[in-house]
C-alpha positions in Angstrom: 28.6 7.0 -3.2 25.3 7.9 -5.5 23.4 10.8 -4.7 19.6 10.9 -4.8 19.8 14.2 -6.3 22.0 12.9 -9.3 20.5 13.7 -12.7 18.1 16.1 -11.4 16.3 17.1 -14.9 16.1 13.2 -15.6 12.5 12.6 -14.4 11.3 16.2 -15.7 12.6 15.6 -19.2 11.2 11.9 -19.4 8.0 13.3 -17.7 7.6 15.9 -20.6 8.3 13.2 -23.3 5.7 10.9 -21.9 2.8 13.6 -21.9 3.7 14.8 -25.3 3.5 11.1 -26.7 0.5 10.1 -24.7 -1.5 12.6 -23.0 -3.8 13.1 -26.3 -4.9 9.4 -25.8 -5.8 9.7 -22.3 -9.5 9.6 -22.6 -11.7 7.9 -20.4 -12.8 4.9 -22.8 -12.5 1.2 -22.2 -10.0 -0.1 -25.0 -11.1 -3.0 -27.0 -8.8 -5.7 -27.7 -9.9 -7.6 -30.8 -6.5 -9.4 -31.7 -6.7 -12.9 -30.7 -3.9 -15.1 -30.1 -3.6 -18.3 -32.4 -3.7 -21.4 -30.3 -1.0 -23.9 -31.4 -2.1 -27.6 -31.9 -1.8 -30.0 -28.9 0.4 -32.2 -31.3 2.9 -29.3 -31.7 3.1 -28.8 -27.9 3.7 -32.5 -27.2 6.5 -32.5 -29.8 8.1 -29.4 -28.2 8.0 -31.0 -24.8 9.4 -34.0 -26.1 12.3 -32.1 -27.7 13.3 -30.3 -24.4 16.4 -31.9 -22.9 16.3 -32.7 -19.2 18.0 -30.4 -17.0 20.5 -31.6 -14.6 22.0 -29.5 -11.6 25.4 -27.7 -11.9 27.2 -30.0 -9.5 29.6 -27.2 -8.3 26.6 -24.8 -7.4 24.7 -27.7 -6.1 27.0 -28.8 -3.4 28.1 -25.2 -2.6 24.7 -24.4 -1.6 24.5 -27.5 0.6 27.7 -27.6 2.3 28.3 -23.9 2.6 24.9 -22.3 3.0 23.0 -25.5 4.6 20.4 -25.5 1.6 18.2 -28.8 1.6 19.1 -30.9 -1.3 15.5 -30.3 -2.8 16.1 -26.4 -2.8 19.6 -26.6 -3.9 18.6 -28.8 -6.8 15.8 -26.3 -7.5 18.5 -23.5 -7.7 21.3 -24.8 -9.4 19.4 -26.6 -12.2 18.7 -23.3 -14.1 20.3 -23.0 -17.1 22.2 -19.9 -16.2 24.5 -22.0 -14.0 25.2 -24.5 -17.0 28.6 -23.2 -17.9 29.7 -22.1 -14.2 33.1 -23.7 -13.1 34.3 -21.3 -10.4 32.6 -19.8 -7.3 35.7 -17.7 -6.5 33.5 -14.4 -5.8 31.2 -16.4 -3.5 33.2 -16.2 0.0 33.7 -12.4 -0.8 29.9 -11.9 -1.3 29.2 -14.2 1.9 31.6 -12.3 3.8 30.4 -8.9 2.6 26.5 -9.7 3.4 27.6 -10.8 6.9 29.5 -7.8 7.5 26.4 -5.7 6.8 24.4 -7.8 9.6 22.4 -10.2 7.5 21.8 -13.6 9.4 22.3 -17.0 7.8 18.6 -17.3 7.1 18.4 -13.8 5.7 21.6 -14.6 3.3 19.8 -18.0 2.2 16.7 -15.9 1.4 18.9 -13.4 -0.9 20.4 -16.5 -2.6 17.0 -17.9 -3.1 15.7 -14.8 -4.7 18.9 -14.1 -6.6 21.1 -17.2 -7.0 23.6 -15.0 -9.2 24.3 -12.8 -6.2 27.0 -15.3 -5.6 28.9 -14.5 -8.5 28.8 -10.7 -8.2 31.7 -8.4 -7.6 31.3 -7.0 -4.4 33.1 -3.5 -5.0 31.5 -3.1 -8.6 28.1 -4.5 -8.2 26.8 -5.0 -4.6 28.6 -2.2 -2.7 27.4 0.7 -4.9 23.8 -0.1 -4.7 24.2 -1.0 -0.7 25.6 2.7 -0.4 22.7 3.9 -2.6 20.2 2.6 -0.2 22.0 3.5 3.1 22.4 7.0 1.7 18.6 6.8 1.1 18.0 6.1 5.1 17.7 2.4 4.9 20.2 1.0 7.6 20.8 -1.6 10.0 18.1 -4.5 10.4 15.9 -2.8 8.2 18.5 -3.0 5.2 19.5 -6.4 6.0 15.7 -7.4 5.8 15.2 -5.5 2.6 18.0 -7.1 0.9 16.8 -10.5 2.1 13.6 -10.3 0.4 14.8 -7.9 -2.7 18.2 -9.2 -3.7 17.0 -8.8 -7.3 17.8 -5.2 -7.1 21.5 -6.3 -7.5 20.8 -7.4 -10.9 19.5 -3.8 -11.9 21.4 -1.1 -13.3 22.0 1.6 -10.8 22.2 4.5 -13.4 19.3 3.2 -15.8 16.8 2.1 -13.2 17.5 2.5 -9.4 18.4 6.0 -9.3 16.0 7.5 -12.0 13.0 5.5 -10.4 13.7 6.6 -6.9 14.3 10.4 -8.2 10.6 9.8 -9.8 9.3 8.7 -6.4 10.8 11.5 -4.6 9.3 14.2 -7.0 5.9 12.6 -6.4 5.9 12.3 -2.7 4.9 15.4 -0.5 6.5 16.4 2.7 8.5 13.2 3.2 10.6 13.8 6.0 13.8 11.7 6.4 12.6 9.7 3.3 10.3 7.6 5.5 7.4 7.1 3.1 10.1 6.5 0.2 11.7 3.9 2.2 8.3 2.3 3.0 7.2 2.1 -0.8 10.7 0.6 -1.7 10.3 -1.9 0.8 6.8 -3.4 -0.4 8.5 -4.7 -2.6 11.1 -3.0 -4.7 9.6 -3.5 -8.1 8.7 0.2 -8.4 12.5 1.2 -8.7 13.8 -1.9 -10.6 11.7 -1.2 -13.7 12.4 0.7 -16.9 11.2 4.2 -15.6 10.0 5.0 -19.2 7.6 2.2 -19.2 4.0 2.3 -17.9 5.3 3.8 -14.3 5.5 7.2 -16.3 2.6 6.8 -18.5 0.3 6.1 -15.6 1.6 9.1 -13.5 1.1 11.4 -16.6 -2.5 9.7 -16.8 -3.2 10.3 -13.2 -2.1 14.2 -13.5 -4.4 14.4 -16.5 -7.5 13.2 -14.3 -6.3 16.1 -11.9 -4.9 13.7 -9.4 -1.8 15.7 -8.5 0.4 17.0 -5.4 -0.8 15.4 -2.1 -3.5 13.2 -3.7 -1.1 11.7 -6.0 1.4 11.3 -3.2 -1.3 9.5 -0.9 -2.4 7.1 -4.1 1.5 5.9 -4.2 1.8 5.6 -0.7 -1.3 3.5 -0.4 -1.8 1.7 -3.5 1.6 1.6 -5.5 0.6 -1.1 -7.6 -1.7 1.3 -9.3 1.3 2.8 -11.1 2.1 -0.5 -12.6 -1.4 -1.3 -14.1 -1.8 -1.8 -17.8 -3.0 1.8 -19.3 -6.1 0.1 -20.8 -7.3 -1.3 -17.2 -6.1 1.6 -15.4 -8.6 3.8 -17.8 -11.1 1.1 -17.3 -10.6 1.6 -13.4 -11.0 5.4 -13.4 -14.1 5.1 -15.8 -15.8 2.8 -13.0 -15.1 5.1 -10.3 -16.4 8.1 -12.3 -19.5 6.1 -13.0 -20.1 5.4 -9.4 -20.8 9.3 -9.1 -17.5 10.4 -8.0 -16.1 13.6 -9.8 -12.4 14.0 -10.7 -12.7 17.4 -8.7 -14.0 15.6 -5.5 -11.4 14.9 -2.8 -12.9 11.4 -2.2 -12.1 10.5 -6.1 -8.7 9.0 -4.9 -10.3 7.3 -1.9 -12.8 5.8 -4.3 -10.1 4.8 -6.7 -8.3 2.7 -3.8 -11.7 1.1 -2.9 -12.7 0.2 -6.2 -9.1 -1.1 -7.1 -9.2 -3.2 -3.9 -12.6 -5.0 -4.2 -14.0 -6.9 -6.8 -17.4 -6.1 -8.1 -19.3 -8.9 -6.2 -17.8 -7.7 -2.8 -18.5 -4.0 -3.4 -22.2 -4.9 -4.3 -22.4 -7.0 -1.2 -21.5 -3.9 0.8 -24.1 -1.9 -1.0 -26.7 -4.6 -0.4 -25.7 -4.7 3.5 -26.7 -1.1 3.5 -29.8 -1.4 1.7 -30.6 -4.4 4.2 -30.8 -1.8 7.0 -33.4 0.3 5.2 -31.0 2.8 3.0 -32.3 3.0 -0.6 -29.9 2.4 -3.4 -29.4 6.1 -4.0 -28.7 6.8 -0.3 -26.2 3.9 -0.2 -24.3 5.3 -3.3 -24.3 9.0 -1.3 -23.0 7.3 1.6 -20.1 5.6 -0.5 -19.5 9.0 -2.4 -19.1 11.0 0.8 -16.8 8.3 2.4 -15.5 5.6 0.3 -13.2 4.3 2.7 -15.9 2.9 4.8 -16.1 0.1 2.5 -12.6 -1.0 3.6 -14.2 -2.4 6.4 -15.0 -6.0 6.4 -18.8 -6.9 6.1 -18.8 -8.1 9.7 -17.6 -4.6 11.1 -19.8 -2.6 8.7 -22.9 -4.7 9.8 -22.1 -4.1 13.7 -21.5 -0.3 13.1 -25.0 -0.4 11.3 -26.5 -2.0 14.0 -25.1 0.0 16.8 -25.9 3.3 15.3 -29.4 2.3 13.9 -30.7 -0.1 16.5 -28.6 0.1 19.4 -28.7 4.2 20.1 -31.4 4.7 17.2 -29.9 7.5 15.5 -31.8 8.5 12.2 -30.7 7.3 8.7 -30.6 10.8 7.6 -27.9 11.6 10.3 -25.6 8.7 9.1 -26.0 9.8 5.4 -24.9 13.2 6.5 -21.6 12.2 8.5 -20.8 8.8 7.2 -17.5 9.2 8.6 -18.6 7.5 11.9 -18.6 4.1 9.8 -14.9 4.4 9.7 -14.2 4.6 13.3 -13.5 1.9 15.8 -16.5 0.8 17.8 -14.5 -0.6 20.4 -12.0 2.0 21.0 -13.7 5.3 20.1 -17.5 5.3 19.3 -18.9 3.1 22.1 -16.5 4.5 24.9 -17.5 8.1 23.7 -21.0 7.2 23.9 -20.9 6.1 27.3 -19.4 9.3 28.4 -22.4 11.2 26.5 -24.7 9.1 28.3 -23.5 10.1 31.7 -23.2 13.8 30.8 -26.7 13.7 29.7 -28.0 11.7 32.7 -26.8 14.4 34.8 -28.0 17.5 32.5 -24.2 18.2 31.9 -24.6 18.5 28.3 -27.4 21.0 26.6 -27.0 20.2 23.3 -29.2 17.8 21.3 -28.1 14.1 21.3 -27.5 13.6 17.8 -25.3 16.7 16.7 -23.4 16.6 20.1 -22.6 12.7 19.6 -21.1 13.3 16.1 -19.0 16.3 17.4 -17.9 14.0 20.2 -16.8 11.4 17.8 -15.1 13.7 15.4 -12.9 15.6 18.1 -9.3 14.4 18.9 -8.5 12.4 21.9 -6.7 15.4 23.6 -9.8 17.6 22.7 -12.3 15.0 23.9 -10.8 14.6 27.2 -10.5 18.2 27.9 -14.0 18.9 26.7 -16.0 16.0 28.2 -13.8 14.6 30.8 -11.5 16.9 32.5 -14.0 19.8 32.3 -16.4 18.2 34.9 -14.1 17.9 37.8 -16.5 16.4 40.2 -17.5 13.6 37.7 -14.1 13.3 36.0 -13.0 10.1 37.7 -16.2 8.2 36.7 -16.2 9.6 33.3 -12.7 8.5 32.8 -13.4 5.0 34.0 -16.4 4.8 31.6 -14.2 6.1 28.9 -11.0 4.1 29.4 -12.4 1.0 31.4 -9.6 -1.4 31.3 -7.4 0.7 29.5 -6.7 3.1 32.3 -3.3 1.5 33.0 -2.4 1.8 29.3 -0.3 4.7 27.8 -1.9 7.8 27.3 -1.6 7.7 23.7 -4.5 6.5 21.8 -5.5 5.3 18.2 -8.2 7.6 18.3 -5.9 10.7 18.5 -7.0 12.0 14.9 -9.6 14.8 14.6 -12.1 14.7 12.1 -13.5 17.4 9.8 -17.0 17.2 9.8 -17.4 19.2 6.8 -15.2 17.0 4.7 -17.9 14.3 4.7 
């Protein structure tokens, strides 16, 4: 049994070594690559191809895949043709491997998937190779159907060293994650997919962590980044610097709480799509500076599709005729669901105003109504008005009256965060 707490000083020592080697060079500059790879003449390539021997499948493995695991002939040939099976003359471990995987609960389909990703699994020693690693993930909290699904799509973990990769990388992840109850965040990261724990921990993984920290991305922000965009931690260093520089050029300071969100958006969207969304804001009357101010205050609104963003702009500016200045001041409203939060709460507000039950001005009161949690909204704007509560509830919930009281709109929003 391997504990997640094994080698507790590993990540700290490696962090220190990486920082001493690299932090001096972590400046926000785009690195130029001047070296050009020499191109070999086509005659050389053709000649090389002509010398490549034709591969034939290993008959023993080929027949086993078909007869025991029900692979198609095409798949079996594709798997067994690899050179790593050229000298295989025995499959004595395979029955034990299949028995062990079935004992864990893997279906025949999941077992085939495991073999497809890592054919060498059939030759593994169950007690020396498979079981210690399965025990490690079970201790982490990955059990039952979740464990089976994980193994079926991440069987390559069995080719990685437990002591040199799986344990050290997992310790690094746990060090970054904040308030991770029962390893739930850790398990989600490991499952999507497992490449973060199968690499050399002293590779770009730790160097990128050190770079983020040099930019002031630490604590809960670093944890958020790891949970939302784990691929950022595996980017080439020059590309990561370029990405950070682009976000900075958009006007987001390292000291801004929105910097991490801006980083996620710029990483996710190519420049053309990003520009199209800016153009959509401009088409509704916002200046370029105003559009950029909206982005800086609420980068995540750019995660909306262009269609949803257009619908939101049309509703706020044309349907209920809010002023642009209000939307610039509180762009969080663009991130809310029109169907589940904005429109239902607007209907409630209209009823309250029509009966002079709201004494506040329309625009500030509406933004406050949008910002409060589901529980607070019902208490302050529905249940409080006992004579009209039923009608208000119908206006708010509509056809959802028979659904669960839990709501996707339960989060309360801090208006000052915008």
